[in-house]
C-alpha positions in Angstrom: 7.0 33.8 -43.7 10.7 33.6 -44.6 11.3 30.2 -46.3 14.2 31.0 -48.6 16.6 28.7 -46.7 14.0 26.1 -45.6 12.7 23.1 -47.5 8.9 22.9 -47.4 7.2 19.6 -46.8 3.6 18.6 -46.4 2.7 15.4 -44.6 -0.9 14.2 -45.0 -2.7 12.6 -42.1 -0.1 14.3 -39.8 -2.2 15.0 -36.8 -1.7 11.5 -35.4 0.2 8.2 -35.7 3.0 7.8 -38.1 2.1 11.0 -39.9 2.6 13.0 -36.7 5.9 11.3 -36.0 7.1 11.9 -39.5 6.1 15.6 -39.4 7.8 16.0 -36.0 11.1 14.5 -37.2 11.1 16.5 -40.5 10.5 19.7 -38.5 13.3 18.8 -36.1 15.6 18.3 -39.1 15.0 21.9 -40.2 12.2 21.6 -42.7 9.1 23.9 -42.6 6.4 21.3 -42.2 2.8 21.7 -43.3 0.7 19.5 -41.0 -2.1 18.1 -43.2 -5.2 17.2 -41.3 -8.9 16.6 -42.2 -9.8 18.4 -39.0 -8.1 21.9 -38.9 -8.3 22.2 -35.1 -6.6 18.8 -34.6 -4.0 19.9 -37.1 -3.4 23.1 -35.3 -3.0 21.3 -32.0 -0.5 18.9 -33.6 1.4 21.8 -35.3 1.7 23.6 -32.0 3.0 20.4 -30.3 5.5 19.8 -33.1 6.8 23.4 -33.0 9.7 24.6 -35.2 7.3 26.9 -37.1 5.1 24.0 -38.3 1.8 25.1 -39.9 -1.5 23.3 -39.9 -3.3 23.0 -43.2 -6.8 21.6 -43.7 -6.6 18.7 -46.1 -9.0 15.9 -46.7 -7.6 13.8 -49.6 -11.1 12.5 -50.5 -12.4 16.1 -51.0 -11.4 17.7 -54.3 -12.2 21.2 -52.9 -10.1 20.6 -49.9 -7.2 19.5 -52.0 -7.5 22.5 -54.4 -7.7 24.9 -51.4 -4.6 23.4 -49.9 -2.7 23.7 -53.1 -3.7 27.3 -53.5 -2.7 28.2 -50.0 0.7 26.7 -50.5 1.1 28.5 -53.8 0.2 31.8 -52.3 2.2 31.5 -49.1 5.3 29.7 -50.3 5.3 29.4 -54.1 6.6 25.9 -54.1 6.7 22.5 -52.4 9.9 20.5 -51.9 8.6 17.3 -50.2 5.2 15.6 -50.5 4.6 12.8 -48.0 1.4 10.9 -48.9 0.8 9.3 -45.5 -2.9 9.6 -45.0 -4.6 6.2 -45.2 -7.2 4.0 -43.7 -7.4 0.2 -43.4 -11.0 -0.2 -42.7 -14.3 1.5 -41.7 -15.9 -1.1 -39.5 -13.4 -2.9 -37.3 -13.6 -0.6 -34.3 -17.4 0.0 -34.8 -18.0 -3.8 -34.6 -15.4 -4.3 -31.9 -13.4 -6.8 -34.0 -9.8 -7.8 -33.5 -7.4 -7.5 -36.4 -7.6 -11.2 -37.1 -11.5 -11.2 -36.9 -11.6 -8.2 -39.3 -9.3 -10.0 -41.7 -11.6 -13.0 -41.8 -14.5 -10.7 -42.6 -12.6 -9.1 -45.5 -11.9 -12.1 -47.7 -12.8 -11.7 -51.3 -16.0 -13.7 -51.0 -17.5 -11.6 -48.2 -15.7 -8.2 -48.4 -18.0 -5.2 -48.2 -17.9 -3.4 -51.6 -19.0 -0.2 -49.9 -16.1 -0.4 -47.4 -13.7 -1.2 -50.3 -14.8 2.0 -52.1 -14.2 4.1 -49.0 -10.8 2.7 -48.3 -9.7 3.0 -51.9 -11.0 6.6 -52.0 -8.4 7.5 -49.4 -5.5 5.2 -50.2 -5.6 5.2 -54.0 -7.7 8.0 -55.5 -6.8 10.5 -52.8 -3.1 10.0 -53.4 -3.5 10.5 -57.2 -5.7 13.6 -56.8 -3.2 15.1 -54.4 -0.3 14.3 -56.7 -2.1 16.1 -59.6 -2.8 19.1 -57.5 0.7 19.4 -56.0 2.8 18.6 -59.0 3.0 22.2 -60.3 4.3 23.3 -56.9 6.8 20.4 -56.8 8.0 21.5 -60.3 8.9 24.9 -58.7 11.4 23.2 -56.5 15.0 22.5 -57.5 15.1 19.3 -55.5 11.6 17.8 -55.0 10.7 14.4 -53.6 7.5 12.4 -53.3 7.3 9.7 -50.6 4.2 7.5 -50.8 3.5 5.4 -47.6 2.5 1.9 -48.8 2.7 -1.5 -47.2 4.5 -4.8 -47.9 1.0 -6.2 -47.8 0.6 -4.7 -51.2 3.4 -6.6 -52.8 2.1 -9.0 -55.4 5.4 -10.9 -55.4 5.4 -11.5 -51.7 1.7 -12.4 -51.6 1.8 -14.8 -54.5 4.5 -16.8 -52.7 2.7 -19.7 -50.8 5.4 -19.6 -48.2 5.0 -15.9 -47.5 3.9 -14.7 -44.1 1.8 -12.0 -45.8 -0.5 -13.9 -48.1 -2.9 -14.9 -45.3 -3.7 -11.3 -44.8 -4.1 -10.3 -48.5 -7.7 -9.0 -49.1 -9.4 -6.7 -51.7 -10.0 -3.9 -49.2 -6.8 -2.7 -47.6 -4.1 -4.9 -49.1 -5.2 -4.6 -52.7 -5.6 -0.8 -52.2 -1.8 -0.7 -51.4 -1.2 -2.8 -54.5 -3.1 -0.2 -56.5 -1.1 2.6 -54.7 2.1 0.8 -55.7 0.9 0.8 -59.3 0.0 4.5 -59.3 3.3 5.3 -57.7 5.1 3.4 -60.5 3.2 5.5 -63.0 4.4 8.6 -61.2 8.0 7.3 -61.3 7.7 6.7 -65.0 6.2 10.1 -65.7 8.9 11.9 -63.7 11.9 9.8 -64.7 13.5 12.5 -66.8 12.8 15.3 -64.3 14.4 16.4 -61.0 11.4 15.1 -59.0 12.2 11.8 -57.2 9.5 9.3 -56.1 9.9 6.6 -53.5 7.7 4.0 -51.7 8.0 3.1 -48.1 6.4 0.4 -46.0 6.4 1.5 -42.3 5.7 -2.0 -41.0 3.0 -3.2 -38.7 3.0 -0.3 -36.2 1.1 0.4 -33.1 -1.4 2.9 -34.4 -5.1 3.4 -34.6 -5.0 1.9 -38.1 -3.9 -1.4 -36.7 -6.2 -1.1 -33.6 -2.8 -0.7 -31.7 -2.1 -4.4 -32.3 1.1 -3.7 -34.3 4.6 -4.6 -33.3 6.7 -1.7 -34.4 6.8 1.6 -32.6 5.8 5.0 -34.2 9.5 5.8 -34.2 10.3 2.6 -36.1 7.4 3.2 -38.5 8.5 6.8 -39.3 12.2 6.0 -39.6 12.4 5.1 -43.3 9.8 7.6 -44.4 11.9 10.4 -42.8 15.1 9.0 -44.1 13.8 8.9 -47.7 12.2 12.3 -47.4 15.5 13.8 -46.3 17.5 12.4 -49.3 19.1 15.0 -51.4 19.2 15.5 -55.1 21.7 12.7 -55.6 19.6 10.3 -53.6 17.8 7.3 -55.3 14.4 7.4 -56.9 12.1 4.5 -57.7 12.8 2.5 -54.5 10.4 0.5 -52.4 11.8 -0.2 -48.9 10.6 -1.3 -45.5 10.9 0.6 -42.2 14.3 -1.0 -41.6 15.6 -0.2 -45.2 15.1 -3.6 -46.7 14.0 -3.6 -50.4 10.4 -4.8 -51.0 9.6 -6.8 -54.1 6.9 -5.3 -56.2 
């Protein structure tokens, strides 16, 4: 496949929701998009719908073998990676199973009653999965002249915002999802510091409270709104900023 004049991007969790919208818009912008999906068939369906030469790639960020295989596939077919969008994430494992609303689920996730097993599963995707993928894809990003990592986080992970008693977010801060995003922010900061003297840029984006399966479709922002800043940041050139944390509408988020 001829990729000399195309930037190569991989988006995790790209077969649905914000990931799908991000992959679609990046492909429309001219990038060759690798549609990361735990289920290869769902990824292939999404890639076909997206078009523009998009390619499905099986990728489960909680499976080390899957990550290694994906990195090897990219290395063999393209020899480099220009953009890594760490979008894959989960907010819970029980809300839909128990038929809970978002507010009911939040009440069941307070520190005194939160399920440790669920916390491990959410963190496995949102925290450890992101770091494992970063480690596997870094050699490929280093082959690019203009590489960028975009980690999809949440304002819910902001310690500054949540420690403010007048914040509208603090009522929703819990050790399962919200704290996983705090941990993701910390891991992203470690990436930023490690790469500060390199050509690889790293940015954090909060897509907002969107209407997706993750929010039980109780969110306010559309998929287009949620994807907007992720796409904008992913398309930044070599002179674009690094080390930023912004919302879907380009407002800086306090750490």
